[in-house]
C-alpha positions as CSV (number, residue, x, y, z in Angstrom):
1,M,-17.1,-1.8,-12.2
2,I,-16.9,-3.4,-8.8
3,R,-18.5,-6.8,-8.8
4,A,-20.3,-7.2,-6.0
5,A,-22.6,-10.1,-4.1
6,V,-25.4,-10.4,-1.6
7,V,-24.8,-12.9,0.7
8,G,-28.4,-13.0,2.6
9,A,-31.8,-12.2,1.7
10,G,-33.2,-11.4,4.5
11,A,-34.2,-8.7,6.0
12,F,-30.3,-6.5,5.9
13,G,-29.6,-8.4,2.8
14,K,-32.7,-6.8,1.1
15,N,-31.6,-3.4,2.7
16,H,-28.1,-3.5,1.6
17,A,-29.1,-4.8,-2.2
18,R,-31.2,-2.1,-2.9
19,V,-28.9,0.4,-2.0
20,L,-25.7,-1.4,-3.3
21,S,-28.0,-1.5,-6.7
22,Q,-27.9,2.5,-6.2
23,L,-24.1,3.4,-6.1
24,P,-22.1,4.3,-8.9
25,E,-19.6,2.1,-9.9
26,V,-21.0,-1.2,-8.4
27,R,-22.4,-4.1,-9.7
28,L,-24.9,-6.1,-8.3
29,A,-23.7,-9.5,-9.6
30,A,-26.0,-11.8,-7.5
31,I,-28.3,-12.9,-4.7
32,V,-27.0,-16.0,-2.7
33,D,-29.5,-17.3,-0.2
34,L,-29.5,-20.9,0.9
35,D,-33.4,-20.0,-0.2
36,L,-33.1,-20.2,-3.4
37,A,-36.9,-19.0,-4.0
38,R,-35.6,-16.3,-2.0
39,A,-32.7,-15.3,-3.2
40,Q,-34.4,-15.4,-7.4
41,A,-36.9,-13.1,-5.7
42,L,-34.7,-10.8,-4.8
43,A,-32.5,-10.9,-7.9
44,T,-35.5,-10.2,-9.7
45,Q,-36.0,-7.2,-8.4
46,Y,-32.4,-6.0,-9.2
47,G,-31.8,-7.3,-12.4
48,T,-29.7,-9.7,-11.2
49,E,-28.7,-13.9,-10.5
50,A,-29.4,-16.0,-7.6
51,F,-27.7,-18.6,-6.2
52,S,-28.4,-21.0,-3.4
53,D,-24.2,-21.6,-2.7
54,V,-21.9,-19.7,-2.4
55,R,-19.1,-21.6,-3.9
56,D,-20.7,-21.3,-7.7
57,V,-20.1,-17.4,-7.5
58,L,-16.7,-17.3,-6.7
59,G,-14.9,-16.1,-9.5
60,H,-17.5,-13.7,-11.0
61,M,-17.4,-11.4,-8.1
62,D,-14.8,-8.6,-6.6
63,A,-16.6,-7.9,-3.4
64,A,-19.3,-9.5,-1.2
65,I,-21.6,-8.6,1.8
66,V,-22.5,-11.2,4.3
67,A,-25.8,-10.8,5.5
68,T,-26.3,-13.9,7.0
69,P,-27.3,-15.4,10.4
70,T,-24.2,-14.7,12.8
71,V,-23.6,-18.0,13.4
72,T,-22.8,-18.5,9.9
73,H,-20.5,-15.4,9.5
74,E,-17.6,-17.1,10.0
75,T,-17.8,-19.8,7.3
76,V,-19.5,-17.6,5.1
77,A,-16.6,-14.4,5.1
78,E,-14.1,-17.4,5.3
79,A,-14.7,-19.1,2.2
80,L,-15.0,-15.6,0.5
81,L,-11.7,-14.4,1.6
82,S,-9.8,-17.3,1.0
83,A,-10.8,-17.0,-2.5
84,G,-9.5,-13.7,-3.1
85,V,-13.1,-11.7,-2.5
86,D,-13.1,-7.8,-0.9
87,V,-16.0,-8.4,2.5
88,L,-18.2,-6.3,4.3
89,V,-19.5,-9.1,7.1
90,E,-22.5,-7.5,9.0
91,K,-22.0,-7.3,13.1
92,P,-21.2,-9.0,14.8
93,I,-17.9,-10.5,12.8
94,A,-18.5,-14.1,14.2
95,D,-20.0,-15.8,16.6
96,S,-17.1,-15.5,18.9
97,A,-14.4,-13.3,19.3
98,E,-12.1,-15.8,18.6
99,G,-13.6,-16.8,15.5
100,G,-13.7,-12.5,15.0
101,A,-9.9,-12.8,15.3
102,R,-9.8,-15.3,12.4
103,L,-11.2,-14.1,10.3
104,T,-9.1,-10.7,10.4
105,Q,-5.9,-12.8,10.5
106,L,-7.0,-14.5,7.2
107,A,-7.8,-11.0,5.8
108,E,-4.3,-9.9,6.2
109,Q,-3.1,-13.0,5.1
110,N,-4.8,-12.8,1.9
111,G,-4.4,-9.0,1.7
112,R,-8.2,-9.0,1.4
113,I,-10.7,-6.0,2.8
114,L,-12.5,-7.1,5.5
115,Q,-14.9,-4.2,6.7
116,V,-17.7,-5.1,9.6
117,G,-20.9,-3.9,9.8
118,H,-21.1,-1.0,12.6
119,L,-23.6,0.6,11.1
120,E,-23.9,3.8,13.9
121,R,-20.5,4.6,13.4
122,F,-21.7,5.9,10.1
123,N,-24.4,7.7,11.6
124,P,-23.9,11.4,10.5
125,A,-24.8,12.4,14.6
126,V,-21.8,10.0,15.5
127,V,-20.0,11.0,13.1
128,A,-20.6,14.9,14.5
129,L,-20.2,13.5,18.2
130,E,-16.8,11.8,17.5
131,R,-15.5,15.6,16.1
132,A,-16.5,17.1,19.0
133,C,-15.2,14.2,21.4
134,T,-12.0,15.5,23.5
135,L,-11.9,13.3,26.8
136,P,-15.4,11.5,27.8
137,L,-15.6,11.7,31.5
138,F,-19.3,9.9,31.5
139,F,-21.4,7.8,29.0
140,E,-25.3,6.8,29.3
141,V,-26.8,5.4,26.9
142,H,-30.3,3.8,25.9
143,R,-31.3,1.7,22.8
144,L,-34.6,0.0,23.2
145,S,-36.4,-1.7,20.3
146,V,-40.0,-2.9,20.1
147,F,-39.9,-7.1,20.3
148,T,-39.9,-9.0,16.5
149,P,-38.5,-12.4,15.7
150,R,-35.3,-11.1,13.9
151,S,-32.0,-12.2,15.8
152,L,-33.3,-14.3,18.4
153,D,-30.3,-16.5,17.7
154,V,-28.2,-14.4,19.5
155,D,-28.6,-12.2,23.1
156,V,-29.6,-8.6,23.4
157,V,-25.9,-7.6,23.8
158,L,-24.8,-9.5,20.7
159,D,-27.9,-7.9,18.4
160,L,-28.2,-4.8,19.8
161,M,-25.9,-3.6,22.5
162,I,-22.6,-4.0,20.6
163,H,-23.5,-1.2,18.0
164,D,-23.4,1.2,21.7
165,L,-20.1,-1.1,22.9
166,D,-18.1,-0.1,19.8
167,I,-18.5,3.1,19.6
168,V,-17.9,3.8,23.6
169,L,-14.6,1.9,23.2
170,H,-13.7,4.0,20.0
171,L,-14.5,7.4,21.9
172,A,-13.0,6.4,25.1
173,G,-10.0,4.8,23.8
174,E,-9.0,2.2,25.7
175,E,-10.5,-1.4,27.5
176,P,-12.6,-0.8,30.2
177,A,-11.1,-1.8,33.5
178,E,-14.0,-3.0,35.0
179,I,-17.5,-4.8,34.3
180,R,-20.9,-4.8,35.8
181,A,-23.5,-6.4,34.0
182,A,-27.5,-7.6,34.8
183,G,-29.4,-9.2,32.2
184,I,-33.0,-11.4,32.1
185,S,-34.7,-13.3,29.7
186,I,-38.5,-12.4,28.5
187,L,-39.9,-13.3,25.4
188,S,-37.4,-15.6,24.2
189,P,-34.3,-18.0,25.9
190,K,-31.7,-15.7,24.8
191,V,-31.4,-12.3,27.1
192,D,-33.7,-9.8,25.7
193,I,-32.8,-7.0,28.6
194,A,-29.3,-5.9,29.8
195,N,-28.2,-3.2,31.9
196,V,-24.0,-2.6,31.9
197,R,-21.5,-0.6,33.3
198,L,-18.4,-0.2,32.2
199,S,-15.2,2.0,34.7
200,F,-12.2,3.0,32.8
201,A,-8.6,3.5,34.3
202,N,-9.0,7.1,33.1
203,G,-11.6,7.4,35.4
204,C,-14.8,7.0,32.6
205,V,-17.4,5.3,33.0
206,A,-20.3,4.4,30.7
207,N,-23.9,3.0,31.4
208,L,-25.5,1.1,29.0
209,T,-29.1,-0.1,28.4
210,A,-30.0,-3.0,25.7
211,S,-33.8,-4.0,25.5
212,R,-35.8,-5.5,22.5
213,V,-38.9,-5.8,24.8
214,S,-39.5,-2.1,24.7
215,T,-43.2,-0.7,23.7
216,E,-41.4,2.5,22.0
217,Q,-38.0,2.6,19.8
218,V,-35.0,4.7,21.6
219,R,-31.7,5.2,20.5
220,K,-30.2,7.3,22.3
221,L,-26.5,8.4,24.0
222,R,-25.7,10.9,26.3
223,M,-21.7,11.7,26.5
224,F,-20.3,14.5,29.5
225,Q,-16.9,15.5,28.9
226,P,-15.0,18.7,30.3
227,G,-16.9,21.9,30.5
228,E,-19.9,19.9,28.0
229,Y,-22.8,17.6,27.2
230,L,-23.5,16.2,24.2
231,S,-26.4,13.9,23.4
232,V,-27.1,12.2,20.2
233,D,-30.5,11.0,19.0
234,Y,-29.5,8.1,16.2
235,G,-32.9,7.5,14.7
236,R,-33.2,11.4,14.2
237,Q,-30.2,11.9,13.4
238,D,-29.4,15.2,16.0
239,L,-26.4,15.8,18.2
240,A,-27.4,18.2,21.0
241,R,-25.0,20.7,23.1
242,L,-24.9,22.2,26.2
243,R,-21.5,23.8,27.0
244,I,-19.6,26.5,28.5
245,L,-19.6,29.4,25.9
246,P,-16.2,31.3,25.2
247,N,-17.7,34.8,25.5
248,E,-17.5,35.6,21.3
249,L,-20.3,32.7,20.8
250,L,-22.6,34.5,23.3
251,T,-24.1,36.9,20.4
252,R,-27.4,37.0,19.2
253,D,-26.5,34.3,16.1
254,F,-26.1,31.6,19.0
255,L,-29.3,32.2,20.5
256,R,-30.9,31.9,17.3
257,N,-30.4,28.7,17.6
258,E,-32.1,28.1,20.4
259,P,-34.8,25.6,19.7
260,N,-38.5,25.6,20.5
261,T,-38.2,28.3,23.2
262,E,-39.3,32.0,24.1
263,Q,-36.4,32.8,26.2
264,P,-32.9,31.8,25.4
265,S,-31.3,29.3,27.9
266,I,-28.3,31.0,28.4
267,N,-26.9,32.0,31.7
268,Q,-24.9,35.1,31.1
269,Q,-22.7,35.1,34.7
270,H,-21.9,31.6,33.9
271,R,-22.1,31.3,30.1
272,I,-23.4,28.4,29.7
273,G,-25.5,27.7,26.4
274,F,-27.2,25.0,23.5
275,E,-27.2,24.6,20.4
276,Q,-28.1,22.5,18.3
277,V,-25.0,20.9,16.4
278,P,-25.2,20.8,12.5
279,V,-25.4,17.5,11.1
280,E,-25.5,16.8,7.1
281,R,-28.4,13.9,7.6
282,S,-28.1,10.7,5.2
283,E,-28.7,7.6,5.3
284,P,-26.0,5.6,7.5
285,L,-26.7,2.4,5.2
286,E,-25.5,4.1,2.0
287,R,-22.4,5.6,4.1
288,E,-21.2,2.6,5.0
289,L,-20.9,1.0,1.9
290,S,-19.8,3.6,-0.2
291,S,-16.9,3.5,2.5
292,F,-16.2,0.0,2.1
293,F,-16.3,-0.2,-1.9
294,Q,-14.3,3.2,-1.6
295,T,-11.7,0.6,0.9
296,V,-12.2,-1.6,-1.6
297,R,-10.7,0.4,-4.4
298,E,-7.6,1.8,-2.5
299,R,-6.8,-1.0,-0.7
300,S,-7.3,1.3,2.7
301,K,-8.0,0.2,6.0
302,P,-12.1,0.4,6.5
303,L,-13.4,2.6,9.2
304,V,-14.2,-0.1,11.1
305,D,-11.8,-3.2,10.4
306,G,-11.7,-6.8,11.6
307,W,-10.1,-6.1,15.2
308,Q,-12.2,-3.2,16.2
309,A,-15.1,-5.6,15.8
310,T,-13.5,-8.4,17.3
311,R,-12.7,-6.0,20.4
312,A,-16.0,-5.2,20.8
313,L,-17.6,-8.6,20.3
314,R,-14.8,-9.9,23.0
315,L,-15.9,-7.2,25.6
316,A,-19.6,-8.5,24.5
317,E,-18.9,-12.0,25.5
318,E,-17.1,-11.1,28.6
319,I,-20.7,-8.6,29.5
320,L,-22.6,-12.2,29.0
321,G,-20.3,-13.7,30.9
322,T,-21.4,-11.5,33.9
323,I,-24.7,-11.7,33.2
324,K,-24.6,-15.4,33.7
325,V,-22.9,-15.2,37.3
326,H,-25.5,-12.3,38.1
327,A,-28.4,-14.8,36.7
328,Q,-27.2,-17.6,38.8
329,T,-27.4,-15.0,41.7
330,V,-31.1,-14.9,40.7
331,S,-31.8,-17.8,40.9
332,E,-30.4,-18.8,44.1
333,T,-32.3,-16.1,46.3
334,I,-35.5,-17.5,44.7
335,A,-34.8,-20.4,45.2
336,R,-33.8,-19.8,49.1
337,R,-37.1,-17.7,49.2
338,I,-39.2,-20.7,47.7
339,H,-37.9,-23.1,50.3
340,S,-38.1,-21.1,53.5
């Protein structure tokens, strides 16, 4: 049995504890939180022990989930990795790319597993999209969320958009050559809504919008590549595909997959067809934690390691820097109009 602790008993920590307690060959060894009462409440629910200091649990666990506020990720994960504990740290990996690089180097030096909680990589629809990916040429991504007081210690780029930045970087296979970005603060001192355009040297372009002041939940990614268009709905775990069909697919079996239409939307002359790609739906967090503990057992490379997470965080920082330039331009424009 792998002994595992959850550090942080907030909303994320509660979900991790719930799923971890159900995994085979894993024992929930402890809940750690600065608020001992909160840690005890969660520990009682899952029949384990509660602590207020992670140092009190060292030597009694093999792995840990770090689900504390972003600004504490580096300090907490550093203590665990230095003590020989394998770590899964929630995204973003740290509060700076430099901090992420330091953690990753420390994990390598100590021979420890360091995985980062970019949860959407484990979304079954994204897994199916990765299998279908050939040469991405254009991404259109929207991630909109209803406002909550959660995660207001970071900008929306680090809170929400970083999921999609990681996926776009992973599928594009290279760093962007140009970044254009704009963002504004609405209900918090941080950036609450942002729009980003990334251009890659190979011609690929990605447009991303993230907002935490929406009236609805939207989590969608659309990808265009030669001969086809693929659309992911993260929440529904759906992957739809519109593509030029080879002749052998122009059959009744294919047409039967056409959803909610009386007439098949297929053009025999141009051989264009639509389908719902088969997706094995499951809880992404369960897949993420199962993958983490598998790497712990096998001492293999995590699906999302520290270097990948640091790369996404560095891009997010560059985007926020560009947003600051845009914000300054807007402020100057407003000031000129006021004085005129």
